[in-house]
N, C-alpha and C positions, 0 to 999 in steps of 0.2 A: 758309359760315359760319353757325354755329348761333347762334340767338337765343333768350333767355329772357324770359318775361313778368315784369313787375315784382311782380305779386301772387302768383306761384307759390312756395308754400313749399318749403323744402329739407328733403329726407328725411335725417334723421340715424340712423345705426346704434345699435341698443341695446347700450351697453357691457357689459351683463350676458351678452350672448349669446356673447362670446368670452372674457370674464374668468373667468366661472364654470366650474369644472372639475368640480363635482359637481351633483347635482340633488337637490331636496327642501330640507326644512328642516334647521336644525343639529341637531334632535333625531333624525332619520332620515336620514342622508345615504346616498345609494346611489352606489357606486362605478361612475364612467364606464366604459364598455366599451372595451377596448384592441383595437387593430386586430391582426388575425392576423399572426403572424411570416411574413417573406418569405424563403424558401430563396435564399441568394446563389449557393450552389453553388462558394464559394471553395475552392481545394485546400487539402488538409491539415485540413479540418474536415467532420465529419460531422454532418448534420442529423438530429434525431430527433424522433419524433412530438410531443413535448412542447414543441418549439421550442428545446430546448438541446442540448449535445452530451454525449456520454457521458462525457467527462472530467469535466464540471461535476456530472454525476450521481454520479460516484465520490467527488468531493470532498465532497459533501453526505451521503456515507455509504451511498449505495445502490449496489449492484452495476450496472455498466453493461448487463449482459445479464439482470438479474433481472426475473421477469414483473411487468408493471405499472409498471416504470420506465422513465424516458426512455432511449432507446437499446437497448430489448430486443431489436430485431431485429439489432443489430451487437455482436458480441463480438470483442474484439481480442487475447484470450491465445491463444497457439498451443495451450496444453494444452486448452482448451475445444473449439477447432475440431477437433483430432485425436480427442478422445474422442466427440464426435458423429459422426465418421466411422468409429468403430471401430477406430482405428488404434493404440490404446494397449493393452498386454496387461494390463489391469486391469478389473475390474467390481466393482459393489457386492454385497457379501455380505450377504444379508438373511435368514441363517438364525437369527440371535439376535433374538428379539422385542423390539421397541422401540428396537433400536440397529443401525445399519449399520456394516459394516466393509469392508475392502478385501480382495480376493481377485485373487492373480496368476493370469493364465492361461498363463504360461511360467515356466519355471525362472529363478531370480535369477542363476544361475550362467552363464547363457546369454544373458542380456540385454545388448545393447549400451549401455554407459553413456556413451559419447560422444554417443550419439544420443537416448537416452530422458531421462537425468537432468537436462539443461538444459530439457527440455520440462517436467518435473515442478517444477523450480524456478520456471520462468515461471508455473506455476499457483499459486503462493503468493498471487498477487494476487486469486485468487477468494475471494469471501465467500458464495456461495450453495451451499447443499448440493445434490446430493452432491459437487460439484466440489471445494469447500473441503476436505473429508475425503479425498477421493482424492488430491489434489495434496500435502497436507501428510504424510499417512500414506505415500504413495509415496516422497517424499523421505526420510523417516525410515528406511524399510526398505531402500532402495536404499543409503544410506549405511552403516547399521548391519550390513546383511546381506551385504555385498560386501567383499572384501579391500582393504586401504588402497592396495596397489599398483595397483588398477583405478581407484580413486577419485581418487588424487593427479593423474594427467595430465588429469582433466576439470575440474580447478578453473578454469584460465582460461575455459573455456565457461560456468561458472557466474556470472561476476562481473556480467554485465549483468542477469540475472534477480535476483540478490541486490540489486544497486543500485536496480532498479525497486521491490523491496518495500520496501527501507529509506527510498526516498523517498515512500512512500504517505502520505496524510493519515490513514489509518486506523490507530490504535495496534495494532489487532488483526493487521494485515498486517506492520507493522514489527516486532512481536514474533515473528512466524513467520520473517521474515528472519534476526533475531538468534539464534534456536534453531537455524536451519540451520548458521549459523556456528559455534555452539558445537558442535553435533554433528560438524561436521567436524574441528574441533580435537581433540574427545575421542576419536573413533573412528578417525581417520586419523593415524598418526604422521608427522610432517613437514608436516601441513597449516598448522600455525601460521606456520612459516617460508614456506611457499608462498604464503601470503595477504599477506605484507608488501609486495611489490611493488604490490598492489592496494589499499593504503589509501587512495590518492588517490582512487579511484572509491567506497570503501566507507564511509569515515568522515566525510566532509563532510555527508552527509545526515543523520547522527544526531549531529552535534557539538552541536547546539542542544538536544537532547532528554535531555541528561545531567542537566538540572535539573527535568526534567518528573515531579516527585514529587507524589504525592496528599497534600494537606495538609487533614486532617479536624479539626484543632484537638485538643480533649480527648476527641473521640468515639472510638468502638470500631469498627473496620473489621471487620465480621462475615464478610466474604468473604475473608479473608486466607488461609483454608485451601484456597480453590478457585482461587486464581490466583497467579501467580509474583511478584507485586509491582507497583508502579508502573512505568511505562514507563522513568523514569529510573534505576530500580534494575536493571532488565534491561540497559540500555545499559552501565551502569558494570560489571556483572558481565561482559558480553561484552569490553569493552576489558581488563579485567584478566586475562581468560583468553588474550586475544591477546597482551598483554605477557609472560604467564608462558610461553607456547609459542613466541613469535616470535623468540627469539634476543637477543643483547646490544643489538641496534640497534632493537628493537621500541618501546621506550619514547619514543626520540627521535622516530620517525616517528609515533607516536600524538600525542605532546606537540605536534607540529607542526600537526596537523589539529585536536586538541582542546585548546585552550589552558588549560581549567580542569581538566584530568585531572592527577592526582598519582599517582606510581608505587606500586604495591603491594609491589614488590620492593626498593626503595630507601628509605632513611630520609627522612623528608619535611623540608623547610627548618626547620619549627617544631621537629622533634625535635633537629636539629643544633645549635640555638642553646644556647649555654651558659646 
């Protein structure tokens, strides 16, 4: 049994020792140091040198594999991996000073679209040069330079890559996916009807972006000649192009997923009112 003396003072802890989160006076607060992040090693999550995941870095606008960004050592796109291995028939054309282009190392007529076109569509997620230029220029030249009979059977393999681009938080990547859909509809006869069964995968990611319009009040948008418009305008133009080329049932399928969409081929309810 422990005994205490009657005159022994009781030591009380200083309340400011654990209540104060910062150090110094109110005029010059110094942020307390945070403990280093601990790698949990949980499955399905990649740890990055900055303590975050590559997905978080992409949501903040940085490419997961760009130099100096978190997750620079891990790249997830198949396009990037295959280009680094030299498994793609493209290279950067530096013949023009100040501008880089794409140069094919194989004839487009002999390229297997079932294999390469889905890989290039997967590269639409890239935001770092020269991967961004190679992927988008490659998609455009493969679709525009090959016959429609070769491109149409590959459309089901492009849906996952297009959906990933349309779900991106970056407006630039979303527009790249929309332009790819426009190119398919314009260059390949019958692609509009071939895309109707996949509206369930393609339209929900962009349904809430129809109203993403740039509101600058009475100011002048001096960059209107250099871009295709706000994201909402690009989405609306793509939906109208899908309705125009998708057949008689295209509007009903679009309306099911995008409730605010109004037909561009049928008179609106306001116009039908007496």
